[in-house]
C-alpha positions as CSV (number, residue, x, y, z in Angstrom):
1,M,2.7,-4.8,-7.4
2,A,2.4,-4.3,-3.7
3,H,0.4,-7.5,-3.5
4,N,3.1,-9.4,-5.3
5,L,5.7,-8.1,-2.8
6,G,3.6,-9.6,0.0
7,L,2.6,-6.2,1.3
8,Y,-1.1,-6.8,1.3
9,L,-1.9,-7.0,5.0
10,D,-5.4,-8.2,5.1
11,G,-5.3,-10.5,8.1
12,S,-8.7,-12.0,7.4
13,K,-7.1,-13.9,4.5
14,W,-4.5,-15.3,6.8
15,T,-7.1,-16.4,9.3
16,T,-9.7,-17.8,6.8
17,G,-6.9,-19.8,5.2
18,G,-6.2,-21.4,8.5
19,F,-2.6,-20.1,8.6
20,V,-2.8,-18.2,11.8
21,S,-5.4,-17.2,14.4
22,E,-7.0,-13.7,14.2
23,K,-5.0,-12.6,17.3
24,E,-1.8,-13.7,15.7
25,A,-2.6,-12.0,12.4
26,E,-3.1,-8.7,14.3
27,A,0.2,-9.2,16.2
28,R,2.0,-9.8,12.9
29,K,0.8,-6.5,11.6
30,R,2.4,-4.7,14.5
31,H,5.7,-6.4,13.9
32,I,6.2,-5.7,10.2
33,P,9.5,-4.1,9.4
34,F,9.7,-0.4,8.6
35,A,11.1,-1.3,5.1
36,A,7.6,-2.3,4.1
37,V,6.5,1.3,4.3
38,H,9.3,2.3,2.0
39,L,8.7,-0.5,-0.5
40,C,5.0,0.3,-0.6
41,F,5.6,4.0,-1.0
42,S,8.0,3.3,-3.9
43,A,5.5,1.0,-5.6
44,A,2.8,3.7,-5.2
45,V,5.0,6.3,-6.9
46,I,5.7,4.0,-9.8
47,H,2.0,3.2,-10.2
48,L,1.2,6.9,-9.9
49,I,3.6,7.6,-12.8
50,D,1.9,4.8,-14.8
51,A,-1.5,6.3,-14.1
52,R,-0.9,9.3,-16.4
53,P,-3.8,10.0,-18.8
54,S,-1.9,9.1,-21.9
55,N,-1.1,5.5,-20.7
56,P,-3.5,2.9,-22.3
57,N,-3.1,0.8,-19.2
58,R,-4.1,3.6,-16.9
59,Q,-7.0,1.7,-15.2
60,Q,-4.7,-1.2,-14.3
61,A,-2.1,1.3,-12.8
62,I,-4.9,2.9,-10.8
63,R,-6.0,-0.4,-9.4
64,H,-2.4,-1.2,-8.4
65,L,-2.0,2.2,-6.9
66,Q,-5.1,1.6,-4.8
67,T,-3.6,-1.6,-3.5
68,C,-0.5,0.3,-2.4
69,I,-2.6,2.9,-0.7
70,D,-4.6,0.2,1.1
71,A,-1.4,-1.4,2.2
72,L,-0.1,1.9,3.5
73,R,-3.3,2.4,5.4
74,D,-2.9,-1.1,6.9
75,L,0.7,-0.3,7.9
76,R,-0.6,2.4,10.2
77,T,-1.0,-0.3,12.8
78,A,2.8,-0.5,13.2
79,W,4.2,2.7,11.6
80,W,1.5,5.4,12.0
81,A,3.7,8.5,11.4
82,W,5.7,7.0,8.5
83,S,2.7,5.6,6.8
84,E,0.8,8.9,7.1
85,R,3.8,10.7,5.6
86,A,3.9,8.3,2.7
87,L,0.2,8.7,2.1
88,R,0.4,12.5,2.3
89,A,3.3,12.4,-0.2
90,V,1.4,10.3,-2.7
91,R,-1.6,12.7,-2.4
92,L,0.6,15.7,-3.0
93,L,2.4,14.1,-6.0
94,A,-1.0,13.2,-7.5
95,R,-2.2,16.8,-7.1
96,E,1.0,18.2,-8.5
97,W,1.3,15.9,-11.5
98,Y,-2.4,15.5,-12.4
99,Q,-4.1,18.5,-10.8
100,V,-6.5,16.2,-8.9
């Protein structure tokens, strides 16, 4: 889901596609709006809920959750504290809900 929202921040795909230079791709990461952290966190919580053991599509939910976590890690470039809080919250929810 995060990928569909345009939150996947891998700058190498931007540069190999010839869209922007590597320097510009890194600069764009630093100027991403704060709302991206909120959207990515919300998507992560939704995928975490879908990752419950009784869900037959659990593996797909886990893959999408990993995409959200990767995006939150990439968002550290611009929003270190908020991204870290979101990642910590996802970890705490996973532990509480699934005793991970």
